[in-house]
C-alpha positions in Angstrom: 122.8 112.9 76.6 123.1 109.8 78.8 120.1 108.6 80.6 120.3 108.9 84.3 119.0 105.9 86.3 117.8 105.7 89.8 120.0 104.5 92.5 118.7 101.2 94.3 118.9 101.1 98.1 117.7 99.1 100.8 114.1 99.1 101.6 112.7 99.8 105.1 109.1 100.7 105.2 108.7 102.2 107.6 112.3 102.8 108.6 113.8 100.3 110.9 110.8 97.8 110.4 112.1 94.2 110.8 111.4 91.6 108.1 108.3 89.4 108.5 109.4 85.8 109.4 108.0 82.6 107.9 108.5 82.8 104.1 109.7 84.3 100.9 110.6 88.0 101.4 111.4 90.7 98.9 112.4 94.3 99.6 112.8 96.6 96.7 113.7 100.4 96.8 114.9 103.1 94.5 115.5 106.9 94.8 114.3 107.6 91.1 112.6 105.3 88.9 109.6 102.7 88.8 109.4 99.5 90.6 107.3 96.9 89.1 107.3 93.5 91.1 105.5 90.3 90.3 105.6 87.2 92.4 104.1 83.7 91.7 103.5 82.6 95.2 102.1 84.6 98.2 105.0 86.1 99.9 105.5 86.5 103.6 106.5 90.0 103.0 106.9 92.3 99.8 108.1 95.7 100.3 108.6 98.3 97.6 109.4 102.0 98.1 110.3 104.6 95.5 111.1 108.1 96.4 110.0 109.4 92.8 108.4 106.9 90.5 105.4 104.5 90.2 105.3 101.3 92.4 103.3 98.4 91.0 103.1 94.8 92.9 101.3 92.0 91.4 100.6 89.0 93.8 98.4 85.9 93.5 94.8 86.0 94.0 92.7 83.9 96.4 94.9 85.0 99.4 94.3 87.8 102.0 97.1 90.3 102.6 97.9 92.8 105.3 98.4 95.8 103.1 100.0 99.1 103.8 100.2 101.7 100.9 101.2 105.4 100.8 101.6 108.0 98.1 102.7 111.4 98.9 101.7 112.7 95.5 99.8 110.2 93.4 97.0 107.8 93.4 96.7 104.6 95.4 94.8 101.5 94.1 94.5 98.2 95.9 92.7 95.2 94.5 93.6 92.3 96.7 91.6 90.8 99.6 92.7 92.6 102.8 93.1 91.2 106.3 95.2 93.0 108.9 95.9 89.7 110.6 97.2 87.9 107.5 100.6 86.5 107.5 101.2 87.9 104.0 102.4 91.3 104.3 102.4 94.1 101.6 104.0 97.3 102.0 104.2 99.8 98.9 104.9 103.5 98.9 106.1 106.3 96.7 106.7 109.9 97.7 105.8 111.0 94.1 104.0 108.6 92.0 101.1 106.3 91.9 101.0 102.9 94.0 99.2 99.9 92.7 98.8 96.6 94.4 96.8 93.9 92.3 95.9 90.2 92.6 95.1 87.6 90.2 
């Protein structure tokens, strides 16, 4: 039996949200499957959304982030400094699956 892979799609979290200006931006999304993203420099915006599957984002430590995470069914874990006024925005979500945001 052939393996079935998720279909990538454009990430909009929440739908219609415009990109954050002023730096590197990444938007990742899948219908089915895991998203595992790691960046070497603090992004202006890092967005990851999976309908079914875990989402993991790894960002540099020492920076505060404006973080929004959602998990319909699954645990949420955030271990980065948070500030709602930060110019570094992280949005991560999964309808079914855990969501993890770590720094370091």
